[in-house]
C-alpha positions as CSV (number, residue, x, y, z in Angstrom):
1,X,116.0,119.6,150.3
2,X,118.2,121.4,147.9
3,X,118.5,125.3,148.1
4,X,117.3,125.4,144.5
5,X,114.8,123.1,142.8
6,X,114.0,123.3,139.3
7,X,110.7,122.0,138.0
8,X,111.1,121.4,134.1
9,X,110.4,119.2,131.2
10,X,113.1,119.1,128.4
11,X,110.2,120.0,125.7
12,X,109.3,123.4,127.2
13,X,110.5,126.8,128.0
14,X,112.1,125.1,130.8
15,X,115.3,124.9,128.4
16,X,115.6,128.7,128.8
17,X,115.9,128.3,132.7
18,X,118.2,125.5,132.3
19,X,120.6,127.6,130.5
20,X,120.4,130.4,133.1
21,X,120.9,127.9,135.8
22,X,124.0,126.6,134.0
23,X,125.2,130.2,133.4
24,X,124.7,130.9,137.3
25,X,126.6,127.7,138.2
26,X,125.0,127.2,141.5
27,X,124.0,123.7,142.4
28,X,120.3,122.9,141.8
29,X,117.8,119.9,141.9
30,X,115.9,119.1,138.8
31,X,112.5,117.6,139.1
32,X,111.2,116.3,135.5
33,X,107.6,117.1,135.2
34,X,105.2,114.9,133.3
35,X,102.6,116.7,131.9
36,X,99.8,114.1,132.7
37,X,101.0,113.6,136.4
38,X,102.2,116.8,137.7
39,X,104.0,116.5,141.2
40,X,101.9,117.9,144.0
41,X,105.0,120.0,145.2
42,X,104.9,121.8,141.7
43,X,101.0,122.4,142.0
44,X,101.6,123.9,145.6
45,X,104.3,126.2,144.2
46,X,102.6,127.2,141.1
47,X,98.9,126.4,140.9
48,X,99.1,126.3,137.1
49,X,101.5,123.6,137.2
50,X,103.7,125.4,134.6
51,X,107.4,124.9,133.9
52,X,109.7,126.1,134.2
53,X,109.2,127.0,138.0
54,X,112.0,127.2,140.4
55,X,111.8,127.4,144.2
56,X,114.8,128.9,145.8
57,X,115.2,128.9,149.4
58,X,111.3,128.8,149.7
59,X,110.8,131.6,147.1
60,X,109.0,130.6,144.0
61,X,109.6,132.0,140.7
62,X,107.7,131.2,137.4
63,X,107.7,132.6,133.9
64,X,111.1,131.8,132.2
65,X,111.9,135.7,131.7
66,X,111.2,136.3,135.5
67,X,113.7,133.2,136.3
68,X,116.5,134.8,134.3
69,X,116.1,138.2,136.0
70,X,115.9,136.7,139.4
71,X,118.7,134.3,139.2
72,X,121.2,137.4,137.9
73,X,120.2,139.1,141.2
74,X,120.3,136.0,143.5
75,X,123.9,135.2,142.4
76,X,125.8,138.4,141.6
77,X,128.9,136.5,141.5
78,X,128.0,135.2,138.1
79,X,127.9,139.0,136.8
80,X,124.9,138.5,134.8
81,X,122.9,141.3,136.1
82,X,123.0,144.9,134.4
83,X,125.4,147.7,135.3
84,X,123.6,151.0,135.5
85,X,124.7,151.5,131.8
86,X,123.0,148.3,130.6
87,X,119.9,148.1,132.8
88,X,117.5,150.0,130.4
89,X,118.2,147.7,127.3
90,X,118.5,144.8,129.8
91,X,114.7,144.9,131.0
92,X,113.5,146.8,127.8
93,X,114.5,143.8,125.3
94,X,113.8,141.1,127.8
95,X,110.3,142.0,128.3
96,X,109.8,142.8,124.8
97,X,110.6,139.3,123.8
98,X,108.4,137.9,126.6
99,X,105.6,140.2,125.9
100,X,104.9,141.6,122.4
101,X,107.0,139.3,120.3
102,X,105.8,136.2,121.8
103,X,102.3,137.5,121.5
104,X,102.8,138.4,117.9
105,X,104.3,134.6,117.2
106,X,101.3,132.9,119.2
107,X,98.7,134.9,117.4
108,X,100.4,133.8,114.1
109,X,100.6,130.4,114.9
110,X,96.9,130.3,115.9
111,X,95.7,132.2,112.8
112,X,94.7,135.1,114.6
113,X,94.8,138.3,112.2
114,X,94.7,141.9,113.7
115,X,92.9,144.1,111.2
116,X,95.3,147.0,110.4
117,X,92.8,149.4,111.8
118,X,93.1,147.6,115.1
119,X,96.9,147.5,115.4
120,X,97.2,150.1,118.1
121,X,95.1,147.9,120.4
122,X,97.8,145.2,120.5
123,X,101.3,145.5,122.1
124,X,103.2,144.5,118.8
125,X,101.7,146.3,116.0
126,X,102.3,143.5,113.5
127,X,104.4,140.5,113.5
128,X,106.6,141.9,110.9
129,X,107.0,145.3,112.9
130,X,107.9,143.2,116.0
131,X,110.8,141.1,114.0
132,X,111.9,144.3,112.4
133,X,112.1,146.1,116.1
134,X,114.2,143.0,117.4
135,X,116.5,142.8,114.1
136,X,117.3,146.4,115.2
137,X,117.8,145.7,118.8
138,X,120.1,142.7,118.3
139,X,122.2,144.7,115.7
140,X,123.1,147.6,117.9
141,X,125.6,145.9,120.1
142,X,127.5,142.7,120.5
143,X,124.9,141.7,123.1
144,X,121.2,142.8,123.6
145,X,122.3,145.2,126.5
146,X,125.7,146.5,125.3
147,X,129.2,144.9,124.6
148,X,128.8,142.4,127.5
149,X,126.7,139.1,127.9
150,X,124.1,139.4,130.6
151,X,120.9,137.3,132.0
152,X,118.8,139.3,129.2
153,X,120.9,137.3,126.4
154,X,119.8,134.2,128.0
155,X,116.2,135.0,127.4
156,X,116.4,137.1,124.1
157,X,119.0,134.6,122.7
158,X,116.6,131.7,123.3
159,X,113.8,133.4,121.8
160,X,115.8,134.1,118.8
161,X,117.1,130.6,118.4
162,X,113.8,129.0,118.8
163,X,112.0,131.3,116.5
164,X,114.7,131.1,113.9
165,X,114.6,127.3,114.2
166,X,111.1,127.2,113.3
167,X,111.3,129.8,110.3
168,X,109.6,132.7,112.2
169,X,112.9,134.9,112.1
170,X,115.3,134.8,109.2
171,X,118.3,132.6,109.4
172,X,120.7,135.2,108.3
173,X,121.6,138.8,108.8
174,X,121.5,140.2,112.5
175,X,119.8,137.3,114.0
176,X,122.2,134.8,112.8
177,X,125.2,137.0,113.9
178,X,123.6,137.4,117.3
179,X,123.1,133.7,117.7
180,X,126.7,133.0,116.6
181,X,127.7,135.1,119.7
182,X,125.5,133.6,122.3
183,X,124.6,130.0,121.5
184,X,128.0,128.5,121.7
185,X,128.7,129.7,125.3
186,X,129.8,126.6,127.4
187,X,126.8,126.9,129.6
188,X,124.5,127.1,126.7
189,X,126.0,123.9,125.2
190,X,125.8,122.2,128.5
191,X,122.3,123.1,129.1
192,X,121.3,121.9,125.6
193,X,123.2,118.6,126.3
194,X,121.5,118.0,129.4
195,X,118.0,118.8,128.2
196,X,118.4,116.7,125.0
197,X,119.7,113.7,127.0
198,X,116.3,113.8,128.7
199,X,114.0,113.9,125.8
200,X,111.9,111.1,125.2
201,X,113.6,108.1,123.4
202,X,111.5,106.7,120.3
203,X,111.4,102.9,120.4
204,X,111.8,101.4,117.0
205,X,108.7,99.9,115.5
């Protein structure tokens, strides 16, 4: 059995973890997960059966943001973990995207409207406020935690790319500039090519 097993589906947040795995450069075994027939080994590791999930030398990590942060620590030679100067922004913006921003986008997509007088009860205030906050964050430095690419950029860059693609974030300004810096990295390109090749092939009618 491989030291690092990666449970994923190319139509999932597994694409984020794939990018991080390619950045790290360590060998890993991919297990493709069929939504209707999840392997028992995945359910044993993660009872929710969610992807991405990784198993590294017996240690289970789920949640794409956690996987990015874990792999940065587990493979220090890749130099994707933060320096002391980068640490605050590294954690702040990774978890902002995984928490308040994603919650705001999910509520929007489900038609959940938060009354103005109840905004203090949700972590994001409003979707517009969350987007404006992220735009400020990505415009402060070349990368989300400073002047160097880190694992935080894998997660934040994936979120920006995904939400831009679906028209939730504007396709110009600081988001476009940030994506231009991160999305063309060799590991990012390689990860997209791997996952795109695994997408279901539509048969002609």
